[in-house]
C-alpha positions as CSV (number, residue, x, y, z in Angstrom):
1,M,-49.0,47.9,27.7
2,Q,-49.6,51.7,27.8
3,I,-49.5,53.6,24.6
4,S,-46.8,56.2,25.0
5,R,-44.7,58.5,22.7
6,A,-41.8,56.0,23.0
7,N,-44.0,53.1,22.0
8,L,-45.3,55.0,19.0
9,A,-41.8,55.7,17.9
10,D,-40.9,52.0,18.3
11,F,-43.9,51.0,16.2
12,V,-42.6,53.2,13.4
13,Y,-39.2,51.5,13.7
14,F,-40.8,48.1,13.9
15,L,-42.7,48.7,10.6
16,A,-39.5,49.9,8.9
17,I,-37.6,46.8,9.9
18,A,-40.5,44.6,8.8
19,R,-40.6,46.4,5.4
20,H,-36.9,46.1,4.8
21,Q,-36.1,42.9,6.7
22,S,-32.9,44.6,7.6
23,F,-31.8,46.8,10.5
24,S,-29.3,48.7,8.5
25,R,-31.7,49.5,5.6
26,A,-34.5,50.4,8.0
27,G,-32.0,52.6,9.9
28,L,-31.3,54.6,6.7
29,E,-35.0,55.2,6.3
30,V,-35.8,56.3,9.8
31,G,-32.5,58.1,10.4
32,I,-30.9,56.2,13.3
33,S,-28.2,53.5,13.5
34,A,-28.8,49.8,13.1
35,S,-27.6,49.2,16.7
36,A,-30.0,51.9,18.0
37,L,-32.8,50.2,16.1
38,S,-31.9,46.8,17.6
39,H,-31.8,48.3,21.1
40,A,-35.2,49.9,20.6
41,M,-36.7,46.6,19.4
42,K,-35.3,44.7,22.3
43,G,-36.9,47.3,24.6
44,L,-40.3,47.0,22.8
45,E,-40.1,43.2,23.0
46,A,-39.3,43.4,26.7
47,R,-42.3,45.7,27.4
48,M,-44.6,43.6,25.3
49,G,-43.3,40.3,26.8
50,I,-43.0,38.6,23.4
51,R,-40.4,38.2,20.6
52,L,-41.3,40.0,17.4
53,F,-38.3,39.1,15.2
54,N,-36.2,36.1,14.3
55,R,-32.7,37.4,14.1
56,T,-29.7,35.6,12.4
57,T,-26.5,37.0,11.1
58,R,-28.0,37.0,7.6
59,S,-31.7,37.8,7.9
60,V,-34.4,39.4,10.0
61,T,-37.9,38.0,9.8
62,L,-41.1,38.4,11.7
63,T,-42.2,35.8,14.3
64,A,-45.9,34.8,14.2
65,A,-46.5,37.5,16.9
66,G,-44.6,40.0,14.8
67,E,-46.7,39.1,11.7
68,E,-49.9,39.7,13.7
69,L,-48.7,43.0,15.1
70,H,-47.7,44.1,11.6
71,S,-51.2,43.3,10.2
72,L,-52.9,45.2,13.1
73,I,-50.8,48.4,13.0
74,G,-49.6,48.7,9.4
75,K,-52.8,50.1,7.9
76,P,-53.4,52.6,10.7
77,F,-49.9,54.0,10.4
78,D,-50.3,54.2,6.6
79,K,-53.4,56.2,7.1
80,I,-51.6,58.6,9.4
81,G,-48.9,59.1,6.7
82,Q,-51.6,59.7,4.1
83,A,-53.2,62.3,6.4
84,M,-49.9,64.1,6.8
85,E,-49.5,64.3,3.1
86,V,-53.1,65.7,2.7
87,I,-52.5,68.3,5.3
88,N,-49.1,69.1,3.8
89,R,-51.0,70.4,0.7
90,H,-52.3,73.3,2.8
91,R,-48.8,74.6,3.6
92,D,-47.6,77.8,2.0
93,E,-44.3,76.0,1.2
94,P,-44.6,72.2,0.4
95,G,-42.1,70.2,2.5
96,G,-41.2,66.6,3.3
97,R,-38.9,64.1,1.6
98,I,-39.4,62.1,-1.5
99,R,-37.3,59.0,-2.2
100,L,-36.7,58.0,-5.8
101,N,-35.0,55.0,-7.3
102,T,-34.0,55.6,-10.9
103,L,-32.0,54.3,-13.8
104,S,-28.7,56.2,-14.5
105,D,-29.9,57.3,-17.9
106,A,-33.1,58.8,-16.5
107,A,-31.1,60.5,-13.7
108,E,-28.9,62.2,-16.3
109,L,-31.5,63.0,-19.0
110,L,-34.6,63.8,-16.9
111,L,-33.6,64.7,-13.4
112,G,-30.3,66.4,-14.2
113,P,-32.1,69.4,-15.9
114,V,-35.2,69.3,-13.7
115,L,-34.0,68.9,-10.1
116,P,-32.1,72.3,-9.9
117,V,-35.3,74.0,-11.0
118,F,-37.3,71.9,-8.5
119,N,-34.9,72.8,-5.7
120,D,-35.3,76.5,-6.5
121,R,-39.1,76.3,-6.6
122,Y,-39.6,74.0,-3.6
123,P,-36.6,74.4,-1.3
124,E,-38.4,72.7,1.6
125,V,-38.8,69.4,-0.3
126,E,-35.9,67.0,0.1
127,V,-35.1,64.6,-2.7
128,D,-33.3,61.3,-1.8
129,L,-32.1,59.8,-5.0
130,T,-30.8,56.2,-5.5
131,V,-29.3,55.6,-9.0
132,T,-29.1,52.0,-10.0
133,N,-29.7,49.8,-13.0
134,R,-30.6,46.8,-10.8
135,M,-34.1,45.6,-10.9
136,V,-35.2,46.1,-7.3
137,D,-38.4,46.2,-5.3
138,V,-38.7,49.9,-5.2
139,I,-41.5,50.2,-2.7
140,G,-40.2,47.4,-0.5
141,G,-36.9,49.2,-0.5
142,G,-38.5,52.3,1.1
143,H,-38.7,54.4,-2.0
144,D,-41.8,56.5,-2.9
145,A,-41.4,55.8,-6.6
146,G,-39.1,54.5,-9.3
147,I,-38.2,55.6,-12.8
148,R,-37.8,52.9,-15.5
149,Y,-38.4,52.4,-19.2
150,G,-42.1,52.0,-19.8
151,G,-41.8,48.3,-20.8
152,T,-40.2,47.3,-17.5
153,V,-42.7,48.9,-15.1
154,P,-44.3,46.3,-12.8
155,E,-48.0,45.7,-13.8
156,D,-49.4,46.4,-10.3
157,M,-48.0,49.9,-10.2
158,I,-49.4,53.2,-11.3
159,A,-47.2,54.6,-14.1
160,Q,-46.9,58.2,-15.5
161,R,-45.0,58.9,-18.7
162,L,-42.1,61.4,-18.2
163,S,-40.5,61.3,-21.7
164,P,-41.4,60.6,-25.3
165,D,-40.5,57.2,-26.8
166,I,-36.8,56.7,-27.2
167,R,-34.9,55.8,-30.3
168,W,-32.1,53.3,-29.8
169,V,-29.0,53.6,-32.0
170,V,-25.7,51.9,-32.6
171,V,-22.6,54.1,-32.4
172,A,-18.9,53.8,-32.6
173,S,-15.8,56.1,-32.9
174,P,-14.5,57.1,-36.3
175,E,-11.3,55.3,-35.5
176,Y,-13.1,52.0,-34.8
177,L,-15.1,52.2,-38.0
178,Q,-11.9,53.0,-40.0
179,R,-10.2,50.0,-38.5
180,F,-13.0,47.4,-38.6
181,G,-15.4,48.7,-41.2
182,I,-19.1,49.9,-41.1
183,P,-21.8,47.2,-40.6
184,E,-24.5,47.4,-43.2
185,H,-26.9,44.9,-41.7
186,P,-27.5,43.8,-38.1
187,N,-26.2,40.3,-39.0
188,D,-22.8,42.0,-39.8
189,L,-22.4,42.5,-36.0
190,A,-21.3,38.9,-35.7
191,R,-18.0,40.1,-37.2
192,H,-17.5,43.1,-35.0
193,R,-16.5,44.0,-31.5
194,C,-19.6,45.0,-29.5
195,L,-20.1,46.3,-26.0
196,C,-22.5,43.6,-24.5
197,I,-25.2,44.8,-22.1
198,R,-26.1,43.1,-18.9
199,L,-29.6,44.0,-17.7
200,G,-30.6,44.7,-14.1
201,N,-31.9,41.2,-13.7
202,D,-28.5,39.8,-14.9
203,R,-29.8,38.7,-18.3
204,M,-27.7,39.5,-21.3
205,Y,-29.6,41.9,-23.6
206,E,-30.1,41.1,-27.3
207,W,-29.9,44.2,-29.4
208,E,-33.2,45.0,-31.0
209,F,-33.6,46.3,-34.6
210,D,-36.5,47.3,-36.7
211,N,-36.5,48.5,-40.3
212,G,-40.2,49.0,-40.6
213,S,-41.0,45.7,-42.1
214,K,-38.8,43.3,-40.1
215,Q,-37.7,43.0,-36.5
216,L,-34.5,41.3,-35.3
217,E,-33.0,40.5,-31.9
218,I,-29.2,39.9,-32.1
219,A,-27.1,38.3,-29.4
220,V,-24.0,40.3,-30.2
221,P,-20.4,39.1,-29.6
222,G,-18.0,41.1,-27.5
223,A,-15.2,40.7,-24.9
224,I,-16.5,43.6,-22.7
225,T,-19.8,43.6,-20.9
226,I,-21.3,46.8,-19.3
227,D,-24.3,47.6,-17.1
228,E,-24.0,51.4,-17.1
229,T,-24.2,53.8,-20.0
230,R,-21.5,56.3,-19.0
231,I,-18.7,53.8,-19.0
232,G,-20.0,52.4,-22.3
233,V,-19.8,55.8,-23.9
234,A,-16.3,56.3,-22.6
235,L,-15.3,52.9,-24.1
236,A,-17.0,53.6,-27.4
237,R,-15.3,57.0,-27.7
238,N,-11.9,55.3,-27.2
239,G,-12.6,52.7,-29.9
240,A,-13.5,49.7,-27.8
241,G,-16.4,48.7,-30.0
242,L,-19.9,49.3,-31.2
243,M,-22.4,50.5,-28.6
244,Y,-26.2,50.1,-28.5
245,V,-27.5,53.2,-26.6
246,P,-30.5,55.6,-26.3
247,E,-30.0,58.3,-28.9
248,P,-30.5,61.3,-26.5
249,V,-27.5,60.1,-24.5
250,V,-25.0,60.3,-27.4
251,A,-26.7,63.0,-29.5
252,P,-24.1,65.7,-28.6
253,L,-21.2,63.4,-29.3
254,V,-22.7,62.4,-32.7
255,Q,-23.1,66.1,-33.5
256,S,-19.5,66.8,-32.6
257,G,-18.2,63.8,-34.6
258,A,-16.8,62.0,-31.6
259,L,-19.2,59.1,-32.3
260,V,-20.8,58.0,-35.5
261,R,-24.3,56.3,-35.9
262,V,-24.4,53.2,-38.0
263,L,-27.3,50.9,-39.0
264,D,-29.6,54.0,-38.9
265,D,-32.2,52.4,-41.1
266,W,-32.6,49.6,-38.4
267,A,-32.9,51.9,-35.4
268,S,-35.7,50.7,-33.1
269,V,-38.1,52.9,-30.9
270,A,-39.1,51.8,-27.4
271,P,-41.2,53.2,-24.6
272,G,-39.6,56.2,-22.8
273,F,-39.1,56.8,-19.1
274,H,-42.1,56.3,-16.8
275,L,-42.3,57.2,-13.1
276,Y,-44.2,54.5,-11.1
277,Y,-45.5,54.2,-7.6
278,S,-47.8,51.9,-5.6
279,S,-51.5,52.1,-6.1
280,R,-51.9,51.4,-2.4
281,R,-50.1,54.5,-1.2
282,Q,-51.1,58.2,-1.1
283,L,-49.0,60.1,-3.6
284,P,-46.7,62.4,-1.7
285,V,-47.1,66.1,-2.4
286,G,-43.5,66.5,-3.4
287,L,-43.7,63.7,-5.8
288,R,-46.8,65.1,-7.5
289,L,-45.0,68.5,-7.8
290,L,-41.9,66.8,-9.4
291,I,-44.1,65.0,-11.9
292,D,-45.8,68.3,-12.8
293,L,-42.5,70.0,-13.2
294,V,-41.1,67.3,-15.5
295,R,-44.2,67.6,-17.6
296,E,-43.8,71.4,-17.7
297,L,-40.1,71.5,-18.6
298,Q,-40.1,68.4,-20.9
299,P,-36.3,68.0,-20.9
300,M,-36.5,65.2,-23.4
301,G,-39.1,66.7,-25.7
302,D,-42.9,66.6,-26.0
303,I,-44.3,63.9,-23.7
304,D,-47.7,63.7,-25.4
305,G,-46.6,64.1,-28.9
């Protein structure tokens, strides 16, 4: 089979489908429809005279021939991408696209203040942002990097700190506390209404407390379960119950009196936000510039302090 421009494009499509195991997700990455991708792969298979994918209504997997093709062309195409990133550093105006997968709290506290400045400074760099609290394979999902709390970053990734450690506090509305009383000890939560937290891996989170000499993990009771901070804050403000939350999220509401901190002597401190990316990939120029800008602006305070 002759190497042509069309075949090279189809190889890019082939690698995207193999990476995502989905025509629709691969189409989002390469910018064409799932049906166009399917048509392109059928053409490639016809020209090569061999089937590359096993297709069902629920999954797309590589055949043995597809696996072999992937192993042969994957690394060369990765090297081409790395070369483009290296050359991009010589441009007067950095360009390209960076794809980030981030927690909603990090999107609000870190990227909200930084991205407008980043866009002004580097207008040719596109930022494709996916905000989710689900635990996902960031790299397998076609993202260049993810932002998570330091303690949840996969061990095989390179991580860079983007915020100082974060203090976690319990808050409630003044109306709730007037109605149900103020807890004096974490064990008192058993007699309160709490907003339960479901983590990105579907596990229920046990609230963590630390008074300097003793650590506790409490499985709190509650009729309402949340997996996103903003709805939790709205519920807490309206008296639905006690909420366990990163202090920077609610600091303005505590200052205004809309929410009140309780159990302050038991507030725990946990690793802050970290950006992480694969050690097997060249760091995109745009991503390096974004990291540098976060460290310059420090929207959540001194990172190294």
